[in-house]
DRENLUM-131737 format. One record per residue (C-alpha): residue in three letters; x, y, z. Coordinates in steps of 0.25 Angstrom, whole numbers, padded with zeros to 4 digits, always signed. Last residue first. Layout:
<nodes>
ALAXYZ ...
</nodes>
This chain:
<nodes>
LEU+0073+0163+0079 THR+0062+0167+0069 LYS+0066+0161+0056 ALA+0055+0162+0045 ILE+0049+0149+0040 ARG+0054+0138+0031 ASP+0045+0126+0031 ILE+0049+0112+0035 GLN+0037+0102+0033 LEU+0038+0089+0040 GLU+0027+0079+0034 VAL+0021+0066+0039 PRO+0014+0056+0032 TRP+0006+0043+0036 THR+0005+0028+0032 PHE-0001+0016+0039 THR+0002+0002+0034 GLU-0005-0011+0038 GLY+0002-0024+0036 PRO-0003-0030+0049 ASP-0013-0020+0055 LEU-0008-0006+0060 TRP-0013+0000+0073 ARG-0014+0015+0077 SER-0019+0020+0091 TRP-0025+0034+0091 THR-0038+0030+0097 ASP-0030+0025+0109 GLN-0018+0016+0113 ILE-0007+0021+0122 ALA+0003+0009+0120 LEU+0008+0016+0107 SER+0014+0027+0116 ASP+0017+0041+0112 VAL+0003+0047+0112 PRO-0005+0055+0103 ALA-0004+0044+0092 THR-0001+0043+0077 THR+0010+0053+0077 PRO+0015+0066+0071 GLU+0027+0071+0080 PRO+0031+0085+0081 ALA+0044+0085+0088 VAL+0050+0097+0094 CYS+0065+0097+0098 VAL+0075+0100+0108 GLN+0079+0086+0113 LYS+0089+0085+0124 ALA+0104+0081+0125 GLY+0109+0073+0137 ALA+0104+0071+0152 GLY+0091+0065+0156 ASP+0078+0065+0149 PRO+0077+0067+0134 TRP+0070+0076+0133 GLY+0066+0090+0138 GLY+0076+0098+0130 ASP+0065+0106+0123 CYS+0057+0095+0118 ILE+0043+0097+0112 TRP+0037+0083+0106 LEU+0024+0085+0099 GLY+0016+0072+0095 LEU+0006+0075+0084 TYR-0006+0066+0082 PRO-0015+0062+0070 THR-0006+0053+0061 LEU-0014+0048+0050 SER-0026+0058+0050 PRO-0017+0068+0056 GLU-0008+0069+0043 PHE+0006+0074+0047 ARG+0013+0087+0046 MET+0026+0091+0054 THR+0029+0106+0052 LEU+0043+0111+0053 ARG+0044+0127+0052 LEU+0058+0132+0048 GLY+0065+0145+0050 LEU+0077+0138+0057 ARG+0076+0147+0070 LYS+0061+0146+0070 ARG+0060+0131+0069 GLU+0045+0131+0069 LEU+0038+0118+0072 SER+0025+0113+0066 CYS+0015+0102+0069 TRP+0006+0096+0059 GLY-0006+0087+0057 GLN-0019+0094+0057 ASP-0031+0087+0062 LEU-0023+0082+0074 ALA-0026+0071+0084 ASN-0022+0076+0098 SER-0008+0082+0099 PHE+0003+0075+0107 LEU+0014+0081+0116 LYS+0028+0077+0120 ASP+0034+0088+0129 GLY+0049+0089+0132 ILE+0053+0102+0138 GLY+0066+0103+0147 SER+0069+0117+0143 ASN+0083+0112+0137 ALA+0080+0119+0124 VAL+0072+0132+0124 VAL+0057+0132+0121 VAL+0050+0128+0108 THR+0037+0136+0107 ARG+0024+0129+0103 LEU+0022+0123+0117 ASP+0019+0137+0123 VAL+0021+0135+0138 GLU+0012+0139+0149 GLY+0015+0138+0164 ARG+0007+0129+0173 ASP+0019+0122+0179 ARG+0016+0109+0172 THR+0015+0117+0159 VAL+0002+0123+0152 ALA+0003+0123+0137 ILE+0001+0134+0126 PRO+0001+0127+0112 TRP-0006+0118+0115 ALA-0011+0114+0128 ALA-0005+0102+0135 ILE-0014+0089+0139 ASP-0009+0079+0148 GLY-0008+0064+0144 ASN+0007+0062+0148 LYS+0010+0073+0159 GLY+0010+0088+0158 LEU+0016+0099+0150 ARG+0028+0101+0159 ASP+0027+0086+0163 GLY+0042+0087+0166 ALA+0045+0084+0151 SER+0031+0082+0145 GLY+0025+0069+0140 GLU+0014+0065+0131 VAL+0006+0078+0133 ARG-0006+0079+0125 LEU-0007+0092+0116 THR-0018+0103+0116 HIS-0023+0114+0107 VAL-0020+0108+0093 SER-0030+0112+0083 ALA-0021+0124+0079 PRO-0011+0114+0073 LEU+0003+0113+0080 ASP+0015+0123+0080 ILE+0028+0122+0087 ALA+0038+0134+0088 ASP+0053+0136+0089 GLY+0057+0146+0100 ALA+0068+0138+0106 ASP+0074+0129+0095 VAL+0069+0116+0089 ALA+0074+0102+0084 PHE+0063+0094+0078 LEU+0061+0079+0083 PRO+0053+0072+0073 HIS+0047+0059+0079 ALA+0035+0055+0071 CYS+0025+0046+0079 TRP+0019+0033+0076 VAL+0011+0024+0085 TRP+0008+0010+0082 PRO-0001-0002+0085 VAL+0000-0016+0078 ARG-0009-0026+0072 TYR-0002-0039+0069 ALA+0006-0047+0059 GLY+0017-0036+0058 MET+0022-0026+0047 ASN+0012-0015+0051 THR+0016-0004+0042 LEU+0019+0011+0044 SER+0021+0020+0032 TYR+0026+0035+0035 LEU+0027+0046+0025 LEU+0036+0058+0028 GLN+0037+0071+0021 LEU+0048+0081+0025 GLN+0045+0094+0019 TRP+0054+0106+0016 GLY+0054+0121+0016 HIS+0044+0132+0012 THR+0039+0127-0002 SER+0043+0112+0001 GLU+0056+0104-0001 ALA+0055+0089+0001 VAL+0059+0078+0010 LEU+0053+0065+0009 VAL+0052+0054+0020 SER+0046+0040+0019 ARG+0044+0032+0032 THR+0041+0017+0032 LEU+0037+0011+0046 GLN+0036-0003+0049 LEU+0028-0009+0061 PRO+0029-0023+0067 LEU+0029-0018+0082 SER+0040-0016+0091 PHE+0051-0017+0080 CYS+0046-0006+0071 ALA+0051-0007+0057 ALA+0057+0004+0049 ARG+0056+0011+0035 LEU+0063+0022+0028 THR+0059+0030+0015 ALA+0068+0042+0011 SER+0065+0055+0003 ASP+0073+0067-0003 ALA+0085+0062-0009 THR+0080+0048-0010 SER+0078+0037+0000 ASN+0071+0023+0000 LEU+0069+0012+0010 THR+0079+0016+0021 GLN+0076+0006+0032 TRP+0075+0010+0046 PRO+0084+0006+0058 VAL+0077+0005+0071 ARG+0076+0014+0084 TRP+0068+0026+0079 LEU+0058+0015+0074 ASP+0054+0008+0086 GLY+0046+0017+0095 HIS+0049+0030+0102 ASP+0052+0022+0115 PRO+0051+0007+0112 ILE+0039-0001+0109 THR+0036-0015+0115 ALA+0025-0023+0109 LEU+0018-0033+0117 GLY+0012-0045+0109 ALA+0010-0048+0094 GLU-0005-0044+0095 THR+0001-0030+0100 GLN+0002-0025+0115 ILE+0009-0012+0116 GLN+0022-0008+0124 CYS+0027+0006+0125 ALA+0039+0016+0122 ALA+0033+0029+0118 VAL+0033+0033+0103 SER+0026+0021+0098 PRO+0026+0012+0085 LEU+0034+0020+0080 CYS+0041+0033+0082 GLU+0048+0039+0070 ASP+0061+0047+0072 TRP+0064+0061+0068 GLY+0077+0067+0073 SER+0083+0066+0087 ALA+0082+0057+0100 ASP+0096+0052+0098 GLY+0093+0039+0106 ASP+0092+0036+0120 SER+0080+0046+0121 PHE+0072+0037+0112 SER+0073+0025+0122 MET+0081+0013+0118 THR+0073+0000+0117 ARG+0075-0005+0102 THR+0089+0001+0101 ARG+0094+0013+0094 PRO+0107+0015+0086 GLY+0114+0029+0086 LEU+0112+0044+0084 PRO+0120+0051+0094 LYS+0111+0057+0105 LEU+0102+0069+0106 PRO+0101+0069+0091 THR+0097+0081+0083 GLN+0082+0086+0084 LEU+0078+0088+0070 LEU+0077+0101+0061 GLU+0092+0102+0058 GLU+0096+0115+0051 THR+0108+0115+0041 GLY+0098+0116+0029 VAL+0085+0110+0033 ARG+0089+0098+0041 ILE+0080+0086+0045 SER+0089+0076+0052 SER+0088+0062+0059 ILE+0075+0057+0052 LYS+0077+0044+0060 GLY+0074+0031+0052 GLY+0076+0024+0066 LEU+0091+0026+0066 SER+0096+0017+0054 PRO+0087+0025+0044 ILE+0093+0039+0048 LEU+0086+0050+0040 THR+0091+0063+0036 VAL+0083+0074+0031 THR+0088+0086+0023 CYS+0081+0099+0020 LEU+0088+0110+0012 GLY+0083+0105-0002 ALA+0076+0092+0000 GLN+0084+0081+0007 ILE+0085+0066+0011 VAL+0096+0060+0019 VAL+0095+0045+0023 ASN+0106+0041+0034 GLU+0113+0028+0031 GLU+0110+0016+0040 THR+0103+0009+0029 GLY+0093-0003+0028 ALA+0093-0012+0017 LEU+0080-0014+0010 ILE+0069-0024+0011 VAL+0056-0018+0008 GLU+0043-0025+0012 GLU+0031-0018+0006 GLY+0024-0007+0014 ALA+0021+0001+0002 LEU+0030+0013+0005 ILE+0043+0004+0003 GLY+0037-0004-0009 SER+0042+0005-0020 LEU+0050+0016-0014 ASN+0060+0019-0025 GLY+0052+0012-0036 LYS+0049+0024-0044 HIS+0034+0022-0041 ILE+0038+0023-0026 ARG+0046+0036-0029 HIS+0034+0042-0036 ASN+0025+0038-0024 LEU+0034+0044-0014 VAL+0035+0057-0021 GLU+0020+0058-0023 THR+0017+0054-0009 PHE+0027+0066-0004 GLN+0020+0076-0014 LEU+0006+0072-0008 SER+0012+0073+0006 GLY+0017+0087+0005 SER+0007+0095+0013 LEU+0002+0083+0021 VAL-0011+0075+0021 GLN-0016+0081+0008 PRO-0011+0070-0001 GLU-0018+0059+0007 PHE-0009+0047+0011 GLN-0004+0035+0004 LEU+0007+0025+0006 ALA+0006+0013-0004 MET+0000+0000+0000 
</nodes>
């Protein structure tokens, strides 16, 4: 079954589909996106794709990580807190480099869940950031990678295309998830792009968002798990007010993970004022309805060592981190079933204000 989605879903999705279809018909991606078994040698070499001044680097051997998105000489992603290196099936995310853009599947939080095959144990931030991915295809401006989970029989294929746009650049991503097993399995997917930030940078959400649910907040500054924080002006634990739209200074100890309700408009933007760039994550809410928002101004990881200073707008299938929390948002795939969805990162030039 070929991957399909409506052309009006995202601003560049029609163009993206046409490009992929052209390459499929030429034989470059034949079988890859259709869910067929493809046996190709893996690669440990970085994959670099480019459009104009925008360069994207992927590391197949390290969880298929998008390790770098650069515009000219400026890096847009959080740089590694620790040296890039091999991962194990049980290490915590904080024991790794905690940088770049990973994919969280089949859960974000470590958990256990009962399946027809028995109890499945899923590690912190899921399986895929810790396993090698196969490079199935790469060109000057696109790449397709694939990886298999080990806690559940799921296989994810991700295609990435970078292109110049009227006001900057677009990074188009197309995901395809297939149940390769003989039994029905649950899953949660969350994109995990950690964007570097400076004090004064600004976050924007759709006008329909007035509250966010707290998944976790360092020092409980916005409350405990399950509490509700107002957006954009939230009340802190000490009864003060804070504008969540504005990035504060590094080393403030802030580390907030928040979730939206199901959205009718799928986007979140981040203005990098010093760089003169607006980064907008776009997603189709009929397919991936929720947005996770990680705001970290030096509040994570715990303990000594380097800290994240980043904002992560995270399109996701669920408004919770744990697959073990089942509700109306829960997703299941039958044996052989495939689910497909798009995501877009739009990078627009704006006036520098810092």
